[in-house]
N, C-alpha and C positions, 0 to 999 in steps of 0.2 A: 632813549637809546634802545631799550628792550622792545618797546612797541614798534619802533622803526625796523628792528631786526625781524620781528614777526611778520611785518608787512613785506619785507624783502624776501624772506623765505617763501611765504605763501603766494607771492606773485612771480616766483622764479627770477628774482632779482630785477624786476622791471624798474626802469628809471623813475617812474612815477612814485615809487615807494621811498625814494630818497627825500629827506627833509631839506627844505631850502636853508642854505647857510648864508651868513652875512657876506661871505666872499662871492656868492653867486649873484648878488644884486648888481654888481658892475657888469655882468655878462648879459643882463636883460636888455632886450632891444625894444625901444619905444614903438617903432613902426610895426613890428610883429605883434606887440601887445594890442595896439590900436586896431590892427586888422582882425585879430582874434575877437576883440570886443564887438567890432562892427558886424562881423559875420554872424554873431549870435543874438545881437540885441537891436539891430537897425531895422528889422522887418517884423512888424507886429503880426503878420500872417503866420509866423512861426511860433507864436505864443498862444497859450490857452489860459484863461483866467477863471478862477473859482471864487465864489463869494458865499460866505456863511454868516449867520447872525440874525438879530431880531429886526427883520425888515420884510416887506412884501415885494413881490415881483414888480407890481405896478409902481411902487415907490422908488425902487432902485434902477429900473430900466432907463428912464431918461438921463439919469446921472451917468450910468455906464455908457450909454450911447454917446453922450457928450465927451466923456473922457477918452473912449476908444477912438473917436473921430480925430483926436489930436495926435495920435500915435503915427509914426511913419510906417508905411506899409506899401508893398508892391502888389498886394492882393493875392499873391500866390506863395505857397510855402517854398522855401529854398534851402532850409537846413536839414541835415540828417545826421544820425549817430554814426560814429566811426569806430571801428574795432581797434583799440589801442594795443592789442596783443597781450593783454594781461592774462596769464594762465597759471593755474595751480600746478605744482610739480607733478610729474608723471609717475613718480615712485614714492619711496619712503625717504624723508629727509629729516635728520636730527642735528640741531645746532645748539650751541650754548653761548651765553653772554656772561662775562665775569665783571662785576661792578660792585663797589662798596665793601664795607667790612661787617655790616650787620648780618647776623646769622639767619637770614631769611631768603627764601626763594620764591620765584613766580614761575609757573609752568603753563604753557599754552599748547594744547594738543588739537590739531585741526585735520578734518577728513574732507576729501573732495566730495562735494555733493551738488549735482547740477540737475534739478528736477524740471528745468525749463521754466516756462511762465504760465503753466496751467494753474488756475486758481485753487482747485481742490487738492492737487498734488502738493503745492506749496504749503497749504494749510496742514496737510497730514505730516509733512516734513517738520514743521514747527511744533506740531503736537508731539512728535517723537523726541524732539529736543527737550520739551517740557517733561516728558516721562523720564528721560535720562537725568535731567536736573534733579528730579525728586529722588531717583535711585542713588545718585552719587552723593547727594546731601546726606542721605541715610547711611551710606557705606563709608565715605571718606571722612565725614565729620562726626556722625553719631557712633558708628561701630569702631572705626579705626582711630578716631580722635586726632587725625592728621592735619586738619585744616579748619579754619574758622568759616570759610565760605567757598563755594564752588558755583560756577555759572556755566550754562550750556546755551548756545544760540546758533541759529542758522542765518547766513547772510549770502547775498548774491549781488551782481552788478548789472541790473537791468539798464538798457535793453540788450546788453552784450552778454552772451553766454560764455561759459568756460572757466569761471572763477568763483563759482558758488562753493560754500564750505560750511561744515558743522564745526563749531569751535568750543572747546572745553577749557576753562581757565580756573586755576586755583593757586592759592598761596600756601606755603608750608615751610618747615625747617628743611635745610638742604639734605639732612639725613633721611628725610621721609619721601623725597621726590620719587625715587625708583619704586618704592612700595606703593605709592598712590597711583602712579602711572600704570603699574601692573594690575592693580585692583580695578582701575578704570577700563582697561582693555578686556579684562576678564568679564566684567559686567556687560560690556557691549557684546561680546561673544555669546553670553548667556541670553541676552535679549534677542539676538539673531536666531538662536536655536529654539528658545522657549516662548519668546514674546513677553510682553509685560503682563502683570496681573490685571484682572478686571478692576480691582480696587485702585491701582495706580492710574488706569485710564479714566476712571470715574473722577479721580482727583483733578486730572487735567481738564475734564469737561466742566467740572464745577468752577475751576479757576477761570475758564473761558466765559462761562455764564456770568460770573460776577464782573469780569472785565467789560463784557459787552453792555451789561446793565449800567455800569458806571460811565463808560466811555460815550455811550449814546447821548449823554447829557452835555457833552463837551463839544464846542465848536471845532476845536482842533482835530477831534476824531473824524468828523464829517468832512473837514477840509482835506485831511490826509487820505481818507478813504476815496474821495472823488478824484484826487490826483492819482491814486494808485490804479483805480479801474480805468481811468483814461489812458495812463501810460501802458497798461497791459492789454487794453482793448477788451476788457471784461464788461459784462452787463451791469450797468449801474444799479439796477433793481436788486442785484445780488447782495448789496450792502445791507439791505433790510432782511436778508435771508441767512445771515451768517450763523444764527443759532441753529439752523437746520443742519449745516455741515458739521457743527460741533456734535450734535446728537447722533450723527452717523458714525462717529469714531468707534472702533472696536479694537480689542487686543490683536486680532489677526492683521488688521490694516497697519497698526503701529509696528508689528513684527516685520512686515514687508518693508517698511521704511528703513528699519535698521539693516535689513539685508541689502537694500539698494544703496544706501547713502552713508555707510560707515565701512568703506573698503580697507581691508587690512594691508593691501598692497599699494595704497595711495594715501598717505597721511604725513603730516609734519609734526615734529616735537621740538619746541624751543623752550629752553630753561634759563632763567636768570639765577645765578649763584654768586655768593660773595667772593671777592678776590682772595686768593690764598696768601 
């Protein structure tokens, strides 16, 4: 219920944010579902396949050729993305959800953030979210003792623009919600004005280095990376150069990200509180 409310608010009450109910099943139309499926999966020319693992190109090529030859295809791409009209609210929206009796709250604070699909800008945006995660963990958890955990993340909806966002989420007692939200907004304003410390930026860079070192050994990392560069039209060789973009991060770059992607005139605040 709370998660659904967050999605409804952040999508400006778009119908796709509504969860499917049992009563909706009777309204489903088999012909429409079949047409939808056919439009997306009946033409292999619309599909791109990626393979990772312990094999050589010579070993897998005849197998792939044999398998692909069995797929139905017109030989020409026919599908395209359609803008469903999901949009982040144009101003400030604050909503509450009352549920349960347990004296515990959940808070989700989201800011409109649409950096487009430039590889380096998206990386810098995510680096800014990592910096804020470090800062809020120190402030909300360590200094104020108001929460056990806080998370900050960036998300968008490729290939459609218009619904990217920075999301901050934490749990707390109901009495602490206003104090923690105020502390969060204050820290964002400080980062806009002063930027992060070099120490915090170095912490983010070290986290990225360790993640790259670990992930580069996983098939899932390479599979996901190839899918990403294909979807965005990026240079695949850039996957092997990701450490370079990490090393180029500076406090001034991160400061600019806070100024661009944490608009105080365009954010949402959704809070779950116990019923009275």
